[in-house]
N, C-alpha and C positions, 0 to 999 in steps of 0.2 A: 504494500500500500504506500502511496506517495507521502512524503513528509512536507507539510505545508507551513512549517515553522517560519521560514524566511518570509514567505508572502504574508503570513499573519502579522509578523513584526512590522511590516510596512503599513498594514492597516492600523495597527495599534498605535503607531508613532503619532498619528494625528489626534489621538484621544487625550493627549496631555496627561493630566493627573490620573486618569483612569488606568494608565499603564502600570501604575504602582499599586493598584488595589489587590486585595487577596484573591478576588475572583479572577483577575487577569493572570495572576501567578498560577492558580489552579488550572486555568485553561491552557497555559503554556505547557504545564506538566502533561496534561491530557494529549496535547498535540504531539509532544515528544514520544508518547506511547503509540502514536500512529493512528489516531482517529481519522475518520473519513472527512473529506472537505465539507460535506453537507452538515456533519455534526459540528464542525468548527464554526461555520457561518451561523448555525442555529444558536450556538452558545454565545457568539458575539452579539447577535441580535438581541438575545435575552438580556445581556449586560447593558447594551445601549438603551433598551427599554427602561431598565432600572435607573438609568442616568438622567431620564427626563425630569424636568423641574417638578418637584413634588406636588405643587399646587399651581398648575399653569393658568387656571382661571384667575386666581388672585394676582398672579404676576402680570397678567395682560389687561385686566378689566379697567375700564375708564375710572370707575369707582371700585376699589378692591372688593371682590366678591367674597361672600362668606357662606360656606356650605352649612346648612342647618344641622347642628349636632344634636339637637333635642327638638321635641315638638315646639312649635311657635304658635301662640294665640294672638291673632290680630283683632284688637278690640277697639271700641269707640269709633265706629265707622258706619258708613252707608254703602249698600251693595247694589251695583248694576250687574246682574247675573248673566248677561249675554242673551237673555230670552224675553224678559219682561220690559215693559216700557216705563216702569216706575222703579224708583229706588226702594230697596228693602232696608228697613231700619230695625233696630233692636236685636241684631244678631251679630255673633262673632264668628271668625273663620279660624279653624284649627288646621295647621299644616304639619304633616308628619312625613319625613322623607321627601319624595317628589310628588306627593298627592295631597289633595284637600281631604283630610281625615274626617272632618265633620263640619257642619254648620250648626252652631249652638245658640241658644238664647243668651242674651247678654247677661242674664242673672246666673247662668250655670258657671260653676267653678271648675277649673282644670288645674290640678295640683302640680303636675310634672312638666308644665310648659313654660317657656319663656314668653312673657307678655310684651306686646308692642302696642303702645297707645297711638292710634292713627289720627287722633285729634279731630274726629268728626268728618274726615275726608272721605272721598268716594273710592271704593275698591271696585275694580272692573277686571274682566279677563284681559290677558295680553292680546294685542292686535294681531290680525292675520292678513297678510297680503297674498291674494290668491293668484297673482300673476307677477312673479318677481324673477329676476335673473341674478342669482347669487354670484356667479363668476363674471358676468358681463355687464353688470349695472354700472360699476364705478371706473370703467376703463374705456378710453376712446376706441372706436372700431379699428382704426389703423394700427394702434398699439397692440390691441388684442390679436390681430391677424399677423403681426410681424415679430412679436417678442417671444422670448423663451416662455413656454407654457408655465414653467415654474414661477416666473415673475407674475404672470396673470393670476395664478393661484394665491400668491402672497398678497397681492393687492386685494383679492376677494376676501381673504381671511381678515384683513384690516377692516374692510367694509362690513363684514359680518358682525363684528363687534359694534360698529356704529348703528347698524340696523337694529340690534337688540336694544341699544341705549336710546333709540327713538321709540321704544315700546312695542316693537314688532317681535313677538316671541315665536311666531311660526310664519313660514313662507312656503308657498307652492312654487317650486322652481320650474318654469316653463321653457327651459332650453339652456343647455350648457353642461359641462362636465363637473357637476357639483358633488359627485359621490365621495371624493376624498375629503372635501370640506365638511360635508355632512358627518362623516365618520369622526373627524377631529372634534367637531362640536359635540357630537353625542358622547364621545369619550371624555368630554370636559377638558380637552387639551387647549382649546381656545374658546372664548365666549362667542355666542352667536345664536340665531334663532333655530328652531326645529326646521328641517328642510324636507319637503316632499319632492324628491327629484324626478324629473322627466328624462334626464340624460340628453343625448344629442337630439336636436330638432330634425325630424325626418322629412326630407324634401325631395322633390323630383329634380332632375336636371333643369336648370333655368328657373327653379322655384325660389320661394322667399328665403329658403335656407341654403341656397347655392351662393357661397361667398367668393367664388373664383373670379378672376379677372378674364377679360376677353382673350388675353394672351395664353390662358390656360386651356383654351379650347382648340382642337378637339381633345377629348379625353382618350388616353391610350395607356398601354401597359407601363410606360415610363413615368406617367404622372397619374397613376390610378387613384391616389388619395391626395386631396388638397391639404394644406396646413390646417384649415378649420376642421376637416374630417379627422385628421390624425390626432388633433387635440381633443376631439370629442365634442366639439361645438355643434356640428351638424353631421348628418348622415345622408348622402345622396343615394336615392334608390329609384330605379326605373323598372317597372314591371312587378307583377305580384310576387315573384320569387325573391327579388331584391328587397321589396318592402317587408316581406316576412322575415328575411334574414336580419335586416337592420332593426326592426322592432324587437325581435327576439334577443338581439345583442343588448339592447338597452334594458330589457327585462332581466337578462342574465347579470348585468352590472348592478341591478337593484332599483330600477325605475319603479316608482309607485303609481305612475300613470304615464301615458305616451303622448307626445306632442308631434302633430303632423302639420304640414303646410298645405292648405287647400285653396289658397288664393294669394294674390300679390300684396304688395305693401307700398307705403309712401317712401320710406327711407331707402329701400333697395334700389340699386341702379338699373337693373336689367329686367325685373319681372313687373309687368304692368299691373296696376291696382285691380283692374277689371278682369285679369286673367283667371281662368279656372285651372287648378293644378291637381294632379292625380286623377286618374280615371276612377270610375265607380269600383271596378274590380280591385284596383290598388288600395283604395280606401277601405273596402271591405276586408282586404287581407290584413291591414293594420288593426282594424276593429276585432277581427277574429283572433289574431294573435294575442291582443290584450285581454279579450274576454276569456280566452283559454287559461289565462293566468289570474283571472278573477278581478281584473281592473278595467280601465276605460281609456278612451282616446279623447283628447282635446284638440281642436282644430283651429289654427290661425286662419281667419277668413273674414272679409268685410262685406262682400256683396250678397244679394239675395240668391242669385243663382248658385254661388258657392256654398252658402249656408244650406240651401235645399238639398244639394247633392250630398253634403256631409250628413245631414239628418237622415236622408234616405238610406245611407250606408251604415247607420248605427252609431255615429259620433254622438257622444253624450254631453260634451261641453264645447260651446261655441266661444272661442276667444276673440274678442273685439266685436265684429258684427254690426258696426255702426251704420252700415248702408242697407240694413234690412228694411224691406217695405212691410206694410201692415199684414199682408197675407203670410209673409215669411215668419213674422213674430207669432202669428197664430199657430203656425206649424211647429215652432219651437215649444209653445205651450202644450200642444197636443202630444208631442213626442216626449214630454217630460224632461226635455234637455235643459241644461244649465246655460245661462247667458253670463259669461265672465267678461265684464265690461270695465273700461277704464275711462276716466274723465278727460278725453282728448278734446280740448276746447280751444286750441289755437290761442292760448293766453300766454302769460309771462313764463309759464313752465314748459311751453311747447318747444319742440325741436325747431331749429332755424335752418331753412333750406335755401340754397343758392338758386336752384332750378325753379322757374316759374311754374312748370308742370307740377312739381312736387308741392309747391305752395298752394296751388289751386286744389290739389287733392287733399291737402291738409285742411283747407277751409271746408271742403265737402264733408270730410269726416267729422269736423267740429259741429257742423249743422246736423249731421246724422247722430252725433252723441246726444244732443238735446232731444231729438226725436225718440231715440232709443230709451232714454230715461222716462219718457212719457208713455211709450207704447208697452214697455215691459210690465209695469204695474197694471196697466189697463187690461192685459190679457193674463195676468197672474203667472208670468214666466218666473221661474226660479232664477233670481239674479244674484250674482256674486260680484265682488269688487276686487280690483287689483290695480297696480300702477303701470306695469310693463316698462319700467325705466331701464333703458338699454343703451350701453356705450355712452353714458352721460354722467361723468363724475360730479358735475355741479348739480345735477338734477336729483341725486339720491337724497339730499337733505329735505327735499319737498315731499317725501313720502307721506308724512302725516297731513300736510296741507292738501295733498291730492284727495285724501279721504274726506276732508271737510267740505270740499266742493260739492259733494252729493247733497248737502243741506239745501241746495237750490231746489231739489225735487222731493226730498224726504225730510221728515222731522228728525231731530237729533237722535232720538232713541232708535229709530229705524236705521239711521246711518251706522250707529255703533253696533247694532245687532248684525248688520250686514258684514261688518269687519270682524265680528267675533263668532257668535253662534251660527249664523247663516253660512259664512265661509267655511266653518268647520264641517258643516253638512256636506259641502262639495268635496272637501278633502277626504271625508269618510267613504266616498265612493270607491276609493282604492281597495276597499275590502280587505282580503287577506294580504295584500301587498302594502297595507298601511304599516309604516315603519315604527309606529308608536302605539303601544297598548294602553289606551286610556282616553277619555273624553278631553277635548280641548275646546277653547272658545267659550267656556261656561264656568261659572262658579257654582259648583254643586258638590255634594259628597262623592268622593271617589275620582273626581276629575283631576287632571294634571295640575300641579300647582304653578300655573303661569298667570301672573296677576300684576296689575298696575295700581298704585295708589295715587290718585289725582288730587292736587290742591285746588279745589273748586269743584263745581258740578258740571261735567261735560254734557249732561242732558239739557242744561240751560245754556251753556256756552261751549259749543263744540270746538271753538278755536283754541281751547286749552291744549288740545292734542298737538297743535302745531309748534308748541314750545316745550319739548320734553325736558330740556335742561332745567327749566324753571318749575314746571308744573307736575312732573312725575317724581314724586318723593320716594316711592319704592318701585323697583322693577324686580320681579321675582320670576324666574323661569326654571321649571323642573325642580322646584323646591330650593333653588339657590338664589340668595339675595345678591343681585348684581349691582344694585344701587340702593343706598339708604341715606337720604339727606334729611330725615325727620328732625335730627338734632341741630341742623344748620340754621 
């Protein structure tokens, strides 16, 4: 058997003080005894895992996080539970581990819990963004498409922390290689929201997820995968067989739902907004592959023709859809599909386009957004809310403000319900592919302990959400207190 001592010493040299630890000494002895290369690398990986900072969340959090070591009783508060339109008074919330252990009458005593006086403030569920891009939100498109993918992931990890500190404890990631980030967050190595990952956006050639340049065409064996595909941002598929393969790949990687492109977009350079993308057979292939794994497909699409094709093929979540006419909205309602919509209003938060064609399309979608928020409730369509902030570092800070724009059409309680309990219903459609065992978006016994304490009443003044630094006194996610400024 080969002796790997020399190669091992080269590896170990870079570990500094670790080289002098008892574990390294023991590993050297084992190497000298002729262990296999696989055993050496496994042992080395185990030692490196032990060398990780003991409390990475505390080390990285904007406000040092504290894992709850004993039950915590939140008292002297009012509760918005994510379902009711009125605040619940006279009750306390008991947290144990990562769950809400109980909702108690204010008069009930808990002897073994640490008490936190909330000063009469409003406790609400953590916010949920149903259309977010964890990896791609805070980085310009050209940088994302030309940088080392490791750099892109590091930027995303930084933004994940900011997302959580804006009060968003859960996001449904609708395109991008967020699996590694999700794992790091779930393992509490870095702070961030829960992530429901879609993986790569599945697109036809020339579709909204085809990020290649004209110079990359035609595709051939020498340029089979573009940089965006290699990085897991997009997956180009043509024909039923390729769609099945690409969808199944995302499911293998851990997708909780699938994202496909069924129509064009404003920002993309080559696919017209009114184009229909994927044939019915291709869409059905994606839906079948997802259904076989107990989950569903969400489709990027704006036009009535595209929405109707998606619905006919079994797509259960329409992403955007601002150009839907009244008949198409009725079809969404009849199909029981979700309408995941964003406040694209061509306002101060909108993208800026140099092309007149794109600017005209943006105006068209802004007008359609107003119509959509009127037609959806009229026909009782199941509506979810998200931001779809993409390749826009300056725009990420507007996440909470984007939510408050819905108050133009809904009362404050309904806006907050949409961003908590209602969005959670959409995420729960992932069924057995749901990566988290426990209710989210609500404050109830047994639910995940994801909560915000607001200084003021957001049911009266929803603008409180737009200034999390000032107004969010507690941010709790998975039972971990990531922010506590009650004493400030």
